[in-house]
N, C-alpha and C positions, 0 to 999 in steps of 0.2 A: 495400217498394221497388216502384216502378212498373216494370212489364215493358216491354220494348222493343216498338216497332211493327215488325211483320214484313211483308216484301214478299211472302213466300210461306210455305207450311207444308209440311214434307216428308212429307205423308200418303201420297203415292204414291212419290215418289223424292226423295232428297237432291240438292240442287244442290252441285256442287263449285266451288271458287274458289282462286285463287292465294293463298297465305298472306299475302303483303304487302298484298293488297287488303282484308283484314280486320284489319290491324294486327298481324301476326305476322312476326317476323324469320326468314326462311328458314334462315339460317346456324345458328341454335339448333336447328332441326328436323333439320338434317343431323347435328349433334352428338348429338341425341337418338337418331337411328337408329343411329349408330355405337355408342352406349352399349348399346342394346338388343342389337345383334348380338354385342357382346363379352361382356356380363355378364348378359343376361336371356334365356337360351336357351329358357325355357318360355313366352315370350310368343308367341301365335299371331296376334294382331291388335291394332292400336291405331288409334283414330279421334279426331281433334280437331275439334270443332265450334265455330266462332266466329261470332257474330252471325247464327246460323241456317244457316251454310254449312259443308260439310265442307272444311276447309282442309288437313288432313293425314290420310292413311290408308295404312297399310302392313300387309301380311300376311306371315307367316313360316311355316316348317315345312310348306310345301305347302298352306296354307289360303288361301281366297279370301273375298271379301265375302259369298258365298252360304252359307258354312258356318256351322253352329250350334256353340255351345260350351256345355259344362256350366258354368254360372255359379255353382254352389255356393250360398253364403249370400247372394248378391245376391238370391236368391229371397225372402229375408226382407223386403227393401224393397218387393218386389212385393206381398207379403201385406199390408204396412202400407198400401199404396195401396188394396187391395181392402177392407180394414176401413174406411178413410175413405169409400170409395164406398158401402159398406153403411150407414154412419152417415148419410151425406148422403141416402140413399134410405129412411131410417127403418126399415131391417131391424133395426138395433141402436139402442137408446135413447141410449146414451152410452158413453164409455170407462170410466165408473164402474160399469157393469153387471157383476154377479158372473159369473164363468166358469161356475160350477156351475148357473146359471140355464138354460144351454143343454144341460145333460146331466142332466135330471131322473131318469133311470133309474139314475144312478150313486149307489151307496150309500156313504156316508162315516160315519165314527164321529162321534157327537155331540160328542165331545171335541176333534175336529180343527177347532178354530176357525180356525186359519191357512188351511186349505184352503178352507173355506167363505167366507172373506173375500177371496180373490184376485179381482182385477178384470181386465178386458181391458187397462186401462192398465198394470197391472203386467207383463202379458205383452209389451206393446209396448215397455216401457222396460227389460226384463230385470231387474225387481226382484221377481219372484214367487219364493216359497220352493220350492226343489227339493232333493230328498234326494241331492245329490252335490256335490262341491266343484269350483270353477272357479278357475284361477289364471292368468288372462290368457292369454298365449301361451307360458307356461312349462310346459305339459304338464297341461292340465286333465283332468278325469275325467268329462266328459259321456258317458254310456253310449249313444252312437249305434249302435255295433255291436250292442249288446244289443237296441236298439229294432227293428232290421231283422229280427230273429229272432222277433219277437212276432206272434201272430195278430191282436191288437187293439192297434194303436199308440196309439189314443186312451185306452183304459183304462190302458195302461202309463204314458202321460204323466200322466194324472190320479192314478195311484197314486204317482208320483214326487213329486207336489206336496204341500206342506203338512207336517204332522207337526212335527218339531223343527227343520226347516230355518228359516233366518233370513229374515224378510220385510223388504222395503224396501231391500235391499242388492243392488247389481248382481251378477248371476250369469247369464252367457251361457247360454241354454237353447234348444236347437232343439226340445226337447219342448214348450216353451211356444208356439213359433210353429206347431208342428203342431196344437196345440189351436185356434189362431186359424183355421187353414185348415178344421178340422172344424166350427168355429162358422159359418163362411161357408156350408158345405154344409148345416148344420142349418137355417139361417134362410132360405136362398134355394132349397133343393132342387137346387142345382147344385154340382158340384165347383168348387174354386177355378180350375181350368183353364177350365172352361166359363164361369164368371162373368167371368174375366179376358178371355177371347176376346170376349165380348159387350159388356162395359162398359169395357174398357181397351185391349186389344191391337188389335182390328180398327178401332175408331174413330180411332186415331192412326196407322194404317198399318203396325203390326207384323204379322208373319206369324201366322196362326192356329195355335195349338199343337194338333196332332192327338192323339187318344187312342191310346196304345200299351199293349198288354197286357204285363204284366210276369210272365213265366212262373215265375221263381224269384227269391228275394231274396238273391242272392249279392252279394259285395262289388262286383264289376264291374257288376252290374245296378243297384245302388242308389247307389253312389258313384263308379264308375269308368268304364271305356271304353265300356260298353254303354248308358249313360244316353241316352235319347232322349225328345223331347217334354217331358213333365212327369211324373215318376214318381208313383205313387200307392201308398197302403198297401193291405193285403189287403181293407179295407172299401170301397175306392174313393175315399178322401179324397186329394186332391193333397198331396204332401209340403209341409209348411209352412215348411221351413227350408233346403231344398236340392233338387237333382234337376230343375231347370228348365234347358232349353237355349234359347239365343237367339243371333242373329247380332249382331256388334258394332254394326251400324247400327241394329238394333232396340233394343239397349241404349242407344244414343244417343238414340233417340226417347223412351224412358222418361225419361232424364235431362233431355231438352229440355222435356218436359211439366212436370217439377218446376221447371226453370229459369224457366218461364213461369207459375209459381204455379198450376198446375192448368188453365190455359187452353190450348185448342188450337183455332186458327182461329176465335177469338171464341166458342167454346163452353166453358163451365166443366165439364171432365170430372171434376175433383176440386175440392171447395170450397177457396177460398183459405185459409179458416180451418184446414182440415186440413193443408194444406201448411205453414202457419206453425207449427202445433202439432208437426208431425212433425219439423221442422228446428230446433226449439228444444230446448235441453238440459233433460232430465228426470232423467238419472242420469249417473254417471261411474265410471270404474274406472282402476286403474293398469296400464299395459302398458309394459314395458321402461323402467320408472322415469319414465314420462311419464303425466300424467293425460289419459285419453281421455274425451271427452264423447259422450253418446248421446241421440238423440231418440226417435222412434217407429220403431225398427228401421232407423235411419239413424245412421251415425257422423258426428260434426261436427268440423270442424277450422278453426282460424284460422291464416292465413299472410299476412304482410305487409299486415295490415289488411283482409284478405278473409275472409268467412265462407263456408265450403264444406260441402256435404253429400255424404257418400260412401256408396254401396252397395258393400259389400266382401264378397268371397267367397274361399274357400280357393284357394291357388295364385297369388293375385294377380289375381283378377277384380275390376274396378273400374268404377264409374260415378261420376265426380266432377262435381258441379254447382257452378259459381262464378257466382252472379248478378251480382256487381259487375263482372265482366269479360265477361259474356255468353258464358260458356265452358262446354262440356261435354267431358270427357276420358273416353274408354272404353278399357279394356285387357281383352282376353280372353286367358286363360292356361290352359295345361295344369296340372292339379292334380298337383303333385309334392311330395315331402317337402323341407323346408328351402328353400322357394321364397324368393328374395330379395324384400325389401319393394319394392313398386312406387312408393311415395310419392316417393322421391328423383327419379324421372323427371319427375314433375309439378312438384315444388318446384325442381329444379335446371335444368330444360330448358324445360318448357312455360310456366310462369309468367314466367320471365325473358325469354322470347321475345315477350311481349306489349308492343307499342310504344305502343298507346293503348287 
């Protein structure tokens, strides 16, 4: 799909506009806000970008546009972008390169063929074999709490991989995305945070993520209220699957980059080929009796003839990219238990509000 011609790029600031000017019915947005206030108490901010302009932006629970939010697994889609940049820059040969190529010091059993066969692509598509079960959103057993207690998160993740676990089947794994972050550090000599600041965040106007020391790996410091910047493991690797904090407007910038197929102000930040591969289905899984499609650390969705890519995080953190409608929807949420699904807000209010 050909990208739209832009009058400006929001590298320094987003321009705001009345919704009707970019083909959005204001009445539906009023209904959207009413629904948020009545049923979605953990939403802290929402931004709707249409045709390159911020057409709707609201904040709740005392938050403002300057505040950052722990975006949880949205971090995974950022890691996907960084792997694409690393391949574009020839740090990585291809997605078919073996994971253990990057960890030559790691000793594995000669009989553990599945572990030695795992590729970067399998980590990107959540089809690598890991020694735990995952049951969609019905109470999986991914041992994240155990990971935070380890001195070496990378070795722990490598130890979990392979063995008798089944390869080629979707199994959501943050351990796998942490290995991708460690690979970025191995090949570039920079943490994912540093690499992202230089090659992704700063060039498109996102705020530079500062380095924060993490004094202890308590639940609040790793997953909760004390998360700042981009957390790192005890070895200095940026967490590959969670622990990044962003403002909603910067979340929208990242979504806008993907909406424009990796192009930003006539410069190809990420190859169009990578964007295409990332937002094409490579695996799928059943969630709530519905088949969910997955690309390279992006969830994929079809709705009313529109193909959408979504970066999703716990609590209802969302970046939704809809190229057909030139639309980006961002939701920043507090991470709480049993958070209501945010997709109905997009499906029932934002999409029906589009006039043209």
